[in-house]
N, C-alpha and C positions, 0 to 999 in steps of 0.2 A: 881150804875148800871143804865141802861137804864130806860126810862120811857115809859109807854104805854098809849095811849089816851083812855079814857073811855068816849064815846060819850053821855052817858045817864046822864042827870042832874036830879037826883032823888029829891023828895021833901026834903029829909034831906040835900042834897047838896045846894039846893036853899035856905033853911032856914039858913044854915051856912053862905052863902054869904050875905043874908039879915042882919044877926047879925053883920057881919063885916062892911057892909055899914052903918048901924045904929050907929055904934060906931065911925064913922068918916072916914070910907073907901071911896072909890071913888063913884062918882055919875053916875055909869053906871053898866051894867050887862055884860060887855065883859070880859070873863074869860074862861080859858081852864080847863078841868078836867083830871087829870092823876093819874095813880098808878105807882109805881116803880116795875121793874123787870118782871119776867115771871111766878111768882107763888104767891099765897096769902101769904105764909110765907115770901118771899122776900119783898113783898110790905109792910108787917107789920114791918119787921126788918129795912128797910131803912127809912120808915116814922118815926120810933122811933129815929133813928139817927138824923133826922132833928129836931124833937121836943126836943131832948137832947142838941141841939146846936152844935153838932159835924159835921154834914153834911150841907154844904152850896153851893154845886155844884152838877151837874148831867151831864150825857153824853148819847147821843143816836145817832143812825146812821142817817146821812143826808138823805139817801134813804127813810126813813120812812116819811119824809115830802112829798115827791113825791107820796107816796103810800096813801095819803089822810089824814095824821095826820096834825093838825094845826101847822103852823109855829110860834114858839115863837117870841115875840117882846120885845125889850128893854122897860122896864117899864110895861110890860104886867103882868097880874095876873093869877095865877094857883092855883086851889083847888086840893090838894093831898088827895086821898082816900086810905084807908088801904085795906088789902086783902079781906075784906067783903064788900067793897064799901062805907064804912062810911067816911065822910069828917074828916080829922085830922088837916089840916093846910092850910094856904094860903101863897104863896110867891109872891114876885114881882121880875121879872127878871132884873138883874143889869148888866149882861155882856153876850155876845154871840160871839162865834168864831167857824168857821168851818175850819177843817183841818184834815190831815191824823191821823188815830189812833195813830201812832207812835210819833206824835208831842206833845203828852201830856207832860206837864212839872211837876216838883216836886211840885210847888205851887198848881196846879190844883188837883193833886192826893191828896195832904194834905186836900184841901178844900172839896173834895168829901167825906172824912171822913170814908172811909171803911178800914177794916183790920188794918195793921200797918201804913196806910196812905202814904206809899212810892210809888214812880213811878213804881218800879218793881212789887209790889203787884197789883197796879191799872192795869198795862198792862196785867199781868197774868189773873186776874179775868175778865177783859173786853174782852180779846181774847176768853176766855172760854164762856162767856155770848153771845158775838156776833157770835161765832161759832155755838151755839145752834140755834140762830135766823137764821143764814145762812142755816143750815141743814133743818130747818122747812120751810123756805121761798124759798129755792132753788137758792141761789146766792153764789158766791165765797167770802170767808173771807180771808182778807190779811191785812198787817200792813198799807197799803196805803188807806184803805177804809175811806171815808169821815165821820167824826164824828162832831156832834154839841156839843160843850163844853159850858155849861150854868152855870152861877153863879146866885145866888139869895139871897134875904133877906126875912126872914119870917116876915110877917106883921099881921098874925092872927093865933092862939089866942094870946092875949097879953102876957101871961106867956112864950110862946115859942119865941115871938119876942124880949123879953128882953135878951135872951141868946146870 
């Protein structure tokens, strides 16, 4: 599911990033902080899918970038937090594509790792998820809505990066 920007870099998040840097990570502090979904339970569930090695992609509405969310960049780093705001992993963005919701393909649905990993499941769940966002934020949801399709590689912690 979608990812939501968490603008607060807590001391725990900063320590998590410092540990990554000290273990051979990049020599900079340029990273985003996000959580998945629209509830603590969904944030926990999807972070666990990433840590288990099943989820290696995510999607969110392109309109969110215009609303103030940072724009992901190829090679950029993201700290993912769970539903309680605790840092769980760091990924590096490896692919970005913007296109209509309906343009999702089988490979992306598989890489997102949710449900049965089919395109049909992906579309059904993302239509539901983005419809909740549309109702909350007051915009029209439709299959042509622009979506950012992002693939990533987990780079921290080491045990999750090996999967």
